[in-house]
N, C-alpha and C positions, 0 to 999 in steps of 0.2 A: 505495500499499500503505500502510496507516496504522499508527502506531507504539501500542505498547501504551498510552502516555498516552490519544491520542484516542480508541481504545477503551473505556477507562476512564471520561472524561469522557462519551460517549455514556451507557455502563450507567448510571451517578451520573442524570444528564439522565432517564433512562426511568426511575429508583426512586423519583426524588422528583415525578416528573410526576401530571398528574392522568387520570383514565380518554379522557377529553375530550382529553386532549391527546397521547396514546399512539402514537396510527395515525399523524397526523403526525409525530411525530419517528422513528417508525419508518421514513415514507416518506421523510425528510428525511436519518440518517441510511444509507438503501439507495444515496442516489444519490452519498453518499461513499465509496460500496466496505464497510459494516459493517450487519452483519446485526444485527437485534435483538428481544428479546420481553421482555416486564414480567407477572409474574404474581402475584396476591395473595396474600399470607400471614399467619397469625395465630395466637392459644393461649398456651397453656404452654410455654417454650423447651423445657425439656427434652425434653416429651411429644411434642413438634413438630418436632426436629430430622430424622427420617425422612421427613415427611412433606412439608416445605420442601425436602430434595434431593429427591425424587420428582417435587414439580412443577418444580421447575429442570430437569429432564429430560426430564421430558414437551414443556413448554413451547420447548425448546431444538431439541428432536426435530421437533416440530408445526411451526414456523415455518422450519425447515433451516439452525438455526443448526451442527447438527451431525449427522450422519447416527448411523443404528442400531451404532455399532462401540465395543468396549471399552473402546478409547482415549479414546474421545471423549467415553462417557459418563463415565470415570473422571475426566480435564480439568475438566468440570461441579461434578460431585459433590465434587471437592476441592477448587475453588474456593468453591463454596457452603460447604462445613463451614470453607475459610479463614473466609471473613466471619462464619458467625455465632458462631466462637470468639474472634473481638474483640469480640463485644456479649454475651458469653454471662456474664462476671460482673455485668455491669449488669441483667442483664437476668432471671439466675436466679432460679428460682420467683417472677415474675411473669407477667402478659397482657403481650401485644403485638398490635400487629397494625400492617402494613407492605405493603411491596413488594420485591420481586425485580425490579431489571435485566439483562438478559442479552445480551452482546455478543460480538460476532466479526468479526474482518477476518483473512485469513490466519492466520499462526498463534499468532494473540491470544484469549484468551478471558476475558472478563471478566466477576464477579459481583458485582454491586451490591447490600446490603441496606440500606434502610431501614424502620425501625421506630419506630413510638410504642410505649412502655410504659410500660403504666397500673397506678397506685397509687392505690385512691380515686377523687380526683378530682386527683392531683399527676402529670399525666403527662411523662415523660422522654423523648428523642429521643435515639437513635443510628444512624449510619450504618458502613458497612464495605464494605471491598473485597475478593474473593479474584484473584488471576488464576492463566494455566496459558497453557504454549506448547503447542501441536499440532501434528501436521504441516500444512504451509500446504495440500498438494495432496489432494483428497478423489476 
C-alpha cells in the first residue's frame, strides 16, 4: 500500500511529463500499485474551472482510478478544485495551458495541476496539489 506522499509524487511526475513519457510512467506506477491518468487543460482560468473538473472526472473514470459513485466523484472534484484554488490568484484573468496528473492508491486520490500562465511573451509557471481520502475497498 502506498502512502499519500508516494501517490502525490506520482501525480506530480505525470503532470510535468511529456505525452511521450506518460504511458511509461503509468505502466511504472501500475507495477507499484498506483493507478494514474493525465489530461491536458487550458484556456482562461475562471471560465475553464468547470471544464477542468469535468476532464479530471472523465479521465479518472475512463482509466479506472475511480468508479462511477458519488463519493469518488466528489473526491476527485474536490481535490481538483483545491489545486485550482492554489493557483487562482496567480492565473486570474490570464490564459494558461498545462496538464493534470491524477493518481490513486488505496484510499489516497491526488490531483496535481501544472500550468504555464501566459502574459504576452512572459510566461509564468505554477504547480498545485489536491488530496482526498476515499474508501479503499471498491
